[in-house]
LUMMARMI-828416 format. One record per residue (C-alpha): residue in three letters; y, z, x. Coordinates in Angstrom, 2 decimals. Each point is the difference from the previous one (the first is absolute). Example, Ala and Ser with C-alpha at 12.3 -4.5 7.8 and 13.67 -1.06 7.14 Angstrom:
% residues 2
rest, py, pz, px
ALA, -4.50, 7.80, 12.30
SER, 3.44, -0.66, 1.37
This chain:
% residues 474
rest, py, pz, px
MET, -13.20, 43.64, -191.58
GLN, 1.25, -2.92, -2.07
SER, 1.89, 1.01, -3.16
ARG, -1.98, -0.22, -3.23
PRO, 1.10, -1.58, -3.30
PRO, 0.43, 2.09, -3.14
ILE, -3.23, 1.15, -1.69
THR, -1.24, -2.63, -2.38
GLU, -3.05, -0.67, -2.15
ASN, -0.11, -3.65, 1.04
ARG, -3.21, -0.51, 2.02
HIS, 0.80, -3.56, 1.00
THR, 1.19, -0.91, 3.48
LEU, 3.76, 0.20, 0.35
HIS, 2.05, -1.60, 2.75
LEU, 2.98, 2.22, 0.75
THR, 2.30, -0.04, 3.03
GLY, -2.51, -1.97, 2.03
CYS, -2.84, 2.47, -0.52
THR, -3.09, -0.19, -2.20
TYR, -0.79, 2.86, -2.35
ARG, -3.29, 0.35, -1.81
ASP, -2.55, 2.52, -1.31
VAL, 1.53, 2.84, -2.01
ILE, -1.32, 3.24, 1.51
SER, 0.84, 3.37, -1.51
GLY, 2.98, -1.42, -1.85
ASP, 1.50, -1.55, 3.11
MET, -0.42, -3.31, 1.73
ILE, -1.06, -0.76, 3.56
ALA, 2.17, -2.17, 2.23
TYR, -1.56, -2.67, 2.19
PRO, 1.48, -2.50, 2.42
PRO, 0.26, -3.56, -1.35
GLY, -3.08, -2.15, 0.27
PRO, -2.23, -2.57, -1.68
ARG, -1.27, 0.39, -3.54
PRO, -2.83, 2.54, -0.44
HIS, -3.58, -1.19, 0.43
ARG, -1.84, 0.09, -3.33
LYS, -3.40, -1.26, -1.17
ARG, 1.59, -2.87, -1.87
SER, 1.77, -1.12, 3.20
ILE, -3.16, -0.14, 2.11
LEU, 0.62, -3.64, 0.95
ARG, 3.45, 0.90, 1.32
THR, -1.52, 2.89, 1.95
ILE, -2.65, -2.27, 1.55
TRP, 2.67, -2.57, 0.87
SER, 2.16, 2.66, 1.69
THR, -3.01, 1.30, 1.93
ARG, -0.88, -3.49, 1.24
ARG, 3.60, -0.55, 1.15
LEU, -0.01, 3.36, 1.76
ILE, -3.23, -0.79, 1.86
ALA, 1.13, -3.54, 0.90
ASP, 3.44, 0.97, 1.33
PRO, 0.64, 3.76, -0.03
PHE, 3.20, -0.18, 2.07
GLY, 1.57, -2.71, -2.15
PHE, -1.15, 1.57, -3.27
VAL, 1.27, 3.50, 0.80
GLY, 3.15, -1.36, 1.63
SER, 0.87, -1.95, -3.16
ARG, -0.35, 3.18, -2.04
PHE, 2.32, 1.90, 2.32
ASP, 2.50, -2.84, -0.41
GLN, -0.35, 0.25, -3.78
TYR, -0.18, 3.75, -0.59
GLY, 1.55, 1.67, 3.05
ASP, -1.25, 2.08, 2.92
THR, -2.40, 2.04, -2.17
TYR, -1.84, -1.35, -3.01
HIS, -2.55, 1.42, -2.44
VAL, -3.19, -1.53, -1.37
ASP, -1.60, 1.47, -3.12
GLU, -3.62, -0.95, 0.64
GLY, -1.21, 1.27, -3.37
GLY, -2.22, 2.93, -0.84
GLY, 2.55, 2.46, 1.32
SER, -0.07, -1.49, 3.51
HIS, 3.37, -0.46, 1.69
LEU, 0.88, -1.74, 3.26
TYR, 3.28, 0.35, 1.91
VAL, 0.70, -2.68, 2.61
THR, 2.86, 0.58, 2.43
ARG, 1.84, -1.28, 3.05
ASP, 2.75, 2.64, -0.30
PRO, 0.26, 2.11, 3.21
ASP, 1.04, 3.12, -1.97
PHE, -2.92, -0.32, -2.42
ILE, -2.38, -0.53, 2.93
ARG, 1.42, 3.03, 1.83
ASP, -0.62, 2.19, -3.05
VAL, -3.61, -1.20, -0.35
LEU, -0.95, 0.24, 3.67
VAL, 2.12, 2.93, 1.18
THR, 1.97, 2.06, -2.53
CYS, -2.70, 0.26, -2.68
THR, -3.07, -0.86, 2.06
SER, -1.98, 3.00, -1.30
ALA, 0.20, -1.42, -3.54
PHE, -1.84, -3.18, 1.01
LYS, -3.53, -0.89, 1.06
LYS, -1.66, -3.09, 1.41
GLN, -3.12, -0.11, -2.15
GLY, -0.09, -1.37, -3.52
GLY, 2.03, -3.16, 0.54
ALA, 0.18, -3.10, 2.20
ASN, -1.34, 1.90, 3.03
ASP, -3.37, 0.30, -1.71
ARG, -0.69, -3.62, 1.00
LEU, -0.28, 1.27, 3.58
ARG, -2.45, 2.78, -0.78
PRO, -3.17, -2.17, 0.05
VAL, 0.91, -0.78, 3.63
LEU, 1.87, 3.06, 1.28
GLY, -1.68, 2.66, -2.15
ASN, 1.80, 3.33, 0.37
GLY, 1.65, -0.84, 3.30
LEU, 3.50, 1.08, 0.92
VAL, 1.66, -2.94, -1.77
THR, -1.62, 0.61, -3.40
SER, -0.74, 3.74, -0.19
ASP, 2.12, 2.62, -1.74
GLY, 0.53, 3.75, -0.17
GLU, -1.71, 2.47, 2.28
LEU, -2.36, -2.62, 1.45
TRP, 2.92, -2.13, 1.15
LYS, 1.85, 3.02, 1.44
ARG, -3.10, 1.09, 1.92
GLN, -0.70, -3.46, 1.43
ARG, 3.64, -0.66, 0.87
LYS, 0.30, 3.31, 1.84
LEU, -3.27, -0.71, 1.82
MET, 1.06, -3.44, 1.24
GLN, 3.65, 0.73, 0.70
PRO, -0.53, 1.07, 3.67
ALA, -1.34, -3.48, 0.85
PHE, 3.32, -1.48, -1.17
HIS, 2.36, 2.52, 1.59
ARG, 2.81, -1.60, 1.98
LYS, -1.26, 1.26, 3.36
THR, -3.56, -1.12, -0.77
ILE, 1.17, -3.43, -1.10
ALA, 1.79, -0.47, 3.32
THR, -3.35, 0.30, 1.79
TYR, -1.22, -3.08, -1.91
ALA, 2.60, -2.23, 1.68
GLU, -2.17, -0.81, 3.02
HIS, -2.83, -1.26, -2.22
ILE, 2.44, -2.11, -2.03
THR, 1.51, -1.70, 3.03
ALA, -3.40, -0.42, 1.66
HIS, -1.33, -1.86, -3.03
ALA, 3.18, -2.09, -0.18
ASP, -0.44, -0.93, 3.67
ARG, -3.42, -1.44, -0.80
VAL, 1.48, -2.51, -2.46
ASP, -0.36, -3.44, 1.56
TRP, 1.08, -2.82, -2.26
PRO, -0.07, -3.54, 1.47
ASP, 3.36, -1.57, 0.70
GLY, 0.69, -2.49, -2.78
GLY, -3.11, 1.03, -1.90
GLN, -0.14, 0.52, -3.74
ILE, -1.02, 3.47, -1.18
ASP, -0.09, 1.80, -3.33
VAL, 2.44, 2.78, 0.79
ASP, -1.08, 1.97, -3.06
SER, -3.61, 0.06, 1.17
GLU, 1.00, 0.73, 3.60
MET, 2.19, 2.94, -0.99
MET, -2.71, 1.35, -2.30
SER, -2.54, -0.05, 2.83
LEU, 2.42, 1.55, 2.49
THR, 1.10, 2.88, -2.22
LEU, -3.59, 0.70, -1.07
LYS, -1.01, 0.42, 3.64
ILE, 2.97, 2.27, 0.60
VAL, -0.64, 2.30, -2.96
CYS, -3.70, 0.27, 0.85
LYS, 0.74, 0.93, 3.61
THR, 2.89, 2.39, -0.65
LEU, -1.37, 1.85, -3.04
PHE, -3.76, -0.31, 0.49
ASP, -0.28, -0.57, 3.77
HIS, -2.23, -2.95, -0.83
ASP, 0.10, -3.53, 1.39
VAL, -0.54, -2.25, -2.99
GLU, -0.46, -3.21, 2.00
THR, -3.59, -0.59, -1.15
ASP, 0.78, 0.79, -3.65
THR, 3.34, -1.79, -0.35
ASP, -1.22, -3.00, -1.99
GLU, -2.14, 2.07, -2.36
VAL, 2.70, 2.58, -0.56
ALA, 2.59, -2.73, -0.58
ALA, -2.26, -1.75, -2.53
ALA, -0.67, 3.29, -1.77
MET, 3.68, 0.88, -0.16
GLU, 0.88, -3.46, -1.34
ALA, -2.53, 0.33, -2.81
LEU, 1.27, 3.48, -0.81
ARG, 3.58, -1.26, -0.22
MET, -1.06, -2.74, -2.40
GLY, -2.16, 2.38, -2.02
VAL, 2.78, 2.38, -0.98
GLN, 2.14, -2.73, -1.56
PRO, 0.33, 0.14, -3.81
GLU, -2.25, -2.22, -2.09
LEU, 0.16, -0.92, -3.65
LEU, -3.73, 0.57, -0.50
PRO, -1.32, 3.54, -0.70
ALA, -1.06, 2.10, 2.99
TRP, -3.70, -0.24, -0.91
VAL, -0.08, -3.80, 0.35
PRO, -1.62, -0.85, 3.41
THR, 2.47, -2.65, 1.12
PRO, -0.50, -1.71, 3.40
ARG, 2.96, 1.95, 1.37
ARG, -1.53, 3.32, -1.08
ARG, -3.36, -0.91, 1.48
ARG, 1.69, -0.86, 3.32
MET, 1.76, 3.33, -0.09
GLY, -3.32, 1.80, -0.51
ARG, -1.51, -1.69, 3.03
ALA, 3.15, 0.70, 2.03
MET, -0.06, 3.69, -0.87
ALA, -3.65, 0.23, 1.02
GLY, 0.77, -1.65, 3.35
LEU, 3.00, 2.21, 0.68
ASP, -1.93, 3.13, -0.95
ARG, -2.72, -0.96, 2.46
ILE, 2.53, -0.38, 2.83
ILE, 1.54, 3.38, -0.83
ASP, -3.42, 1.68, -0.17
GLU, -0.84, -1.37, 3.44
LEU, 3.36, 1.16, 1.38
VAL, -0.50, 3.53, -1.33
ALA, -3.61, 0.21, 1.20
ARG, 0.99, -1.18, 3.48
ARG, 2.81, 2.56, 0.24
LYS, -2.27, 2.84, -1.08
GLN, -2.55, -1.07, 2.60
GLU, 2.48, -0.46, 2.86
GLY, 2.06, 3.09, -0.82
LEU, 3.46, 0.65, -1.45
ARG, 3.19, -1.13, 1.75
SER, 3.73, 0.45, -0.59
ASP, 0.44, -2.79, -2.56
LEU, 0.45, 0.08, -3.79
LEU, -3.66, -0.78, -0.68
SER, -1.07, 3.07, 1.97
LEU, 2.63, 2.04, -1.82
LEU, -1.49, -1.00, -3.35
LEU, -3.54, 0.72, 1.16
ASP, 0.99, 3.42, 1.30
VAL, 1.44, 1.29, -3.28
GLU, -0.70, 3.68, -0.58
GLY, -2.37, 0.25, -2.95
GLY, -0.94, -3.64, 0.36
MET, 1.05, -3.14, -1.86
SER, -2.33, -1.91, -2.28
HIS, -1.28, -3.32, 1.29
GLN, 1.66, -1.75, -2.95
GLN, 3.39, 1.58, 0.70
LEU, -0.29, -0.89, 3.68
ARG, -0.85, -3.57, -0.96
ASP, 2.98, -0.20, -2.37
GLU, 2.44, 1.20, 2.65
LEU, -1.34, -2.35, 2.67
VAL, 0.09, -3.05, -2.30
THR, 3.56, 0.94, -0.98
LEU, 1.01, 0.17, 3.65
PHE, -1.80, -3.27, 0.78
LEU, 1.89, -1.76, -2.77
ALA, 3.40, 1.71, 0.01
GLY, 0.02, 0.56, 3.75
HIS, 0.28, -3.65, 0.93
GLU, 0.94, -1.91, -3.18
THR, 3.65, 1.02, -0.03
THR, 0.65, -0.61, 3.70
SER, -1.89, -3.29, 0.15
HIS, 1.90, -1.52, -2.91
ALA, 3.31, 1.42, 1.20
MET, -0.56, -1.73, 3.36
THR, -1.02, -3.25, -1.70
TRP, 3.14, -0.09, -2.14
THR, 2.13, 0.87, 3.04
TRP, -1.38, -2.96, 1.98
TYR, 0.73, -2.24, -2.98
LEU, 3.57, 1.22, -0.45
LEU, 0.75, -0.36, 3.72
SER, -1.30, -3.58, -0.10
GLN, 2.51, -0.77, -2.77
HIS, 2.97, 1.72, 1.68
PRO, 0.28, -1.08, 3.65
GLU, 3.29, 1.87, 0.50
VAL, -1.73, 3.31, -0.87
GLU, -2.94, -0.86, 2.25
GLU, 2.31, -0.93, 2.89
ARG, 1.69, 3.38, -0.22
LEU, -3.42, 1.71, -0.10
HIS, -1.14, -1.86, 3.12
ALA, 3.19, 0.93, 1.83
GLU, -0.51, 3.67, -0.80
VAL, -3.67, 0.29, 0.98
ASP, 0.56, -2.04, 3.17
ARG, 2.92, 2.16, 1.06
VAL, -1.67, 3.35, -0.75
LEU, -3.59, -0.75, 1.04
GLY, 0.35, -2.65, 2.67
GLY, -3.51, -1.28, -0.61
ARG, -1.85, 3.34, -0.05
ALA, -1.77, 1.61, -2.94
PRO, 2.16, 2.13, -2.31
THR, -0.42, 3.76, -0.16
VAL, 1.12, 2.67, -2.45
ALA, 2.88, 0.81, 2.36
ASP, 1.33, -3.58, -0.39
LEU, 0.32, 0.09, -3.79
PRO, 3.49, 1.56, -0.19
ASP, 1.21, -2.89, 2.16
LEU, -1.40, -2.61, -2.42
PRO, 2.24, 0.42, -3.10
TRP, -0.07, -3.70, -0.96
THR, -3.79, -0.04, 0.16
ASP, 0.00, 2.99, -2.34
ALA, 2.51, -1.65, -2.35
VAL, -2.09, -3.19, -0.16
ILE, -3.06, 2.02, -1.06
HIS, 1.98, 1.88, -2.66
GLU, 1.56, -3.13, -1.48
SER, -3.36, -1.76, -0.03
MET, -1.51, 2.90, -1.95
ARG, 2.95, -0.04, -2.37
ILE, -0.54, -3.63, -0.88
TYR, -3.80, 0.17, 0.03
PRO, -1.05, 3.64, -0.55
PRO, -3.78, 0.22, 0.55
VAL, -0.22, 2.69, -2.71
TYR, 1.91, -1.88, -2.67
ALA, -0.41, 2.41, -2.94
VAL, -0.85, 3.65, -0.57
ALA, -1.61, 1.33, -3.19
ARG, 0.13, 3.50, -1.48
VAL, -1.00, 1.70, -3.27
ALA, 2.01, 2.84, -1.53
SER, -2.24, 3.07, -0.28
GLU, 2.58, 1.80, -2.18
PRO, 3.23, -0.81, -1.84
VAL, 2.71, -0.60, 2.60
GLU, 3.55, -1.33, 0.23
VAL, 0.29, -2.87, 2.46
GLY, 2.98, -2.21, 0.69
GLY, 1.71, 1.30, -3.14
TRP, -2.99, -0.76, -2.24
GLN, -2.44, 2.43, -1.61
LEU, -3.56, -1.10, 0.86
GLU, -2.94, 1.23, -2.03
ALA, -3.19, 1.38, 1.55
GLY, -2.35, -2.90, 0.75
ALA, 2.81, -2.51, 0.51
GLN, -0.68, -2.45, 2.81
VAL, 2.69, -0.87, 2.53
LEU, -0.02, -3.04, 2.26
CYS, 2.55, 0.14, 2.82
TRP, 0.47, -3.54, 1.30
ILE, 0.90, 0.46, 3.66
TYR, 0.22, -3.77, 0.50
HIS, 2.61, -0.42, -2.73
CYS, 1.81, 3.17, 1.08
HIS, 0.31, -1.55, 3.48
HIS, 1.28, -3.22, -1.59
ASN, 2.39, 1.60, -2.50
PRO, 3.31, -1.92, 0.20
LYS, 1.84, 3.10, -1.23
VAL, -1.04, 1.78, 3.18
PHE, -0.36, -2.67, 2.69
GLU, 2.52, -2.77, 0.54
GLU, -1.83, -3.34, 0.05
PRO, -3.38, 1.76, -0.25
GLU, -2.02, -3.12, 0.81
ALA, 1.76, -0.47, 3.34
PHE, -1.68, 1.21, 3.22
ARG, 2.65, 2.20, 1.61
PRO, -1.34, 2.66, 2.38
GLU, 3.55, 1.22, 0.59
ARG, -0.24, 1.75, -3.40
PHE, -1.95, 2.73, 1.77
GLN, 2.38, 0.49, 2.90
ALA, 2.55, 1.69, -2.24
PRO, -1.73, 0.48, -3.39
THR, 2.21, 0.37, -3.07
PHE, -2.66, -0.12, -2.71
PRO, -1.43, 3.05, -1.84
LYS, -2.90, 1.76, 1.71
HIS, -2.57, -0.85, -2.66
ALA, 1.01, -3.65, -0.18
TYR, -2.21, -0.57, 3.05
ILE, -3.41, 1.70, -0.09
PRO, -2.69, -2.24, 1.56
PHE, -2.29, 3.01, 0.51
GLY, 0.86, 1.82, -3.22
SER, 1.83, 3.32, 0.00
GLY, -0.39, 3.69, -0.69
ALA, -3.10, 2.13, 0.38
ARG, -2.28, -3.02, -0.52
MET, 1.73, -2.24, 2.51
CYS, -2.57, -1.93, 2.03
ILE, -1.52, 2.40, 2.52
GLY, -0.16, -2.80, 2.57
ALA, 3.66, -1.09, -0.29
GLY, 0.89, 1.27, 3.47
PHE, -3.09, -1.57, 1.52
ALA, 0.73, -3.35, -1.65
ALA, 3.66, 0.06, 1.11
LEU, -1.03, 0.65, 3.60
GLU, -2.69, -2.68, -0.07
LEU, 2.29, -2.64, -1.49
ARG, 2.77, 0.51, 2.57
LEU, -2.38, 0.04, 2.95
LEU, -1.88, -3.10, -1.18
LEU, 3.14, -2.01, -0.69
ALA, 1.62, 0.97, 3.32
ASN, -3.20, -0.77, 1.89
LEU, -0.98, -3.31, -1.60
SER, 3.52, -1.45, -0.41
GLN, 0.42, 0.11, 3.79
ARG, -2.82, -2.49, 0.37
TYR, -0.04, -2.05, -3.19
THR, 2.20, -1.76, -2.50
MET, -1.41, -1.27, -3.29
SER, 0.70, -3.00, -2.18
LEU, -1.41, -0.62, -3.46
VAL, -2.44, -2.90, -0.30
ASN, 1.76, -2.96, -1.61
GLY, -0.71, -0.37, -3.68
HIS, -1.37, 3.49, -0.55
ARG, 1.46, 1.58, -3.12
VAL, 0.50, 3.74, 0.32
SER, -0.47, 2.00, -3.19
LEU, -0.65, 3.61, -0.98
HIS, -3.48, 1.28, -0.71
PRO, 0.15, 3.54, -1.46
ARG, -3.30, 1.75, 0.56
VAL, -0.48, 3.56, 1.27
THR, 2.96, -0.82, 2.23
LEU, 2.39, -2.96, 0.08
SER, -1.65, -2.81, 1.93
PRO, 0.80, -3.70, 0.41
ARG, -2.07, -2.29, -2.18
ASN, -2.24, -2.29, 2.07
GLY, 0.82, 1.81, 3.22
MET, 2.81, -0.77, 2.44
PRO, -0.90, -2.98, 2.25
MET, 2.41, -0.13, 2.94
ILE, 0.33, -1.60, 3.42
ALA, 0.12, 2.51, 2.85
ARG, 2.00, -0.97, 3.07
TYR, 0.41, 1.80, 3.30
ARG, 3.44, 1.34, 0.79
ALA, -0.86, 1.37, 3.43
PRO, -3.04, 1.63, 1.54
ARG, 0.08, 3.77, 0.35
THR, 1.14, 0.87, 3.52
VAL, -1.47, 3.51, -0.01
LYS, -3.27, 0.71, -1.75
ASN, -0.52, 3.27, -1.77
PRO, -2.47, 1.91, 2.20
THR, -1.36, 1.96, -2.93
SER, -3.53, -1.03, -0.92
ILE, -1.54, 0.31, -3.42
């Protein structure tokens, strides 16, 4: 823990050795990382201004504070509420791994997801989370995931973009990964519901964004979210009713329905919505950003094409091919370093705990900025540069790169997503190359996951037709 100054009766903020000390407690003083001035009632205009800046440009706003205060900074939000914001790999390791039992998800920024995800796996805590995680883990076991490969490649084979045609890659990847997650986890072909599900998911993503107005104000965005939730709930109800009528199978949906002692309808709904959202959001955006980065770095794309052509020779990729596609794997990793779909992770201290050399009080909120950790110039040389070779012989600390989180609460679908991304890129890059539409400005749009603002319009061009079709049918 950071060293403390001598006991003093002075209750004013002191700035000593780069740290901020405030609030005399039991004759001693508490040490905090440096940060902006405390939020007080008389500074409400400054607080509102900071909030508006944060909403308008969260990456720039937080990045400027890291530049000013260092890799971890502290915000006294007033009323005894404290926020720690970090991009330090050691601090993040302590929160997510070393001291994970001292933190919870509920009570902080994650609560914005609860109106949508309820008590699903992403937002639940304690015994409920342990029970649900243990229940769903078999569906994401390595051997089980390998059986999903045929469905992934079969769906990829059905992609048929016109040569020279303009497509919104973001929308195309969202539709493709939604079909894949529905087939692999729910054994359900979502073809007839794709548009409605996509519209519902879009409204849900918009609905969880922070607003300046109180939660009880029925803004247009909140009304759209209400309609979207109703539509998504209807689709899920129909899916569950159909499965009960047709009989259980070997998929995750059947596993959830066959729980000993039963699962409430609300809990089942929360888990399915969580899987709908989290199960395709991360992979779809990761693929979108990968297409964009390849379009801007032809030398990386050329090396990718050479590898998939040599290894696959025009056929569909299989799980057995993946060890022979190291550059494909490195491209995916570097893409997710630069544009991590899950760009920040929030926790709340449930008890006093020492983290990263600082003593955190119970109730303190922690925001681990994965995006800024991945872009930390102290860790990655030229962090803005797209260099897949970083991952061929990594030299950075383990927790400097965590696109799926880490520790006990690491994304349950990380292995599934990694498999899907490699198979999709190897499959589609054999047939297509992408170029960004002239004049389109690419910018970040942080919502539930990191998406491109205004989509990703690109021109798809044939490289070569597939010489051997995958015989697997969906």
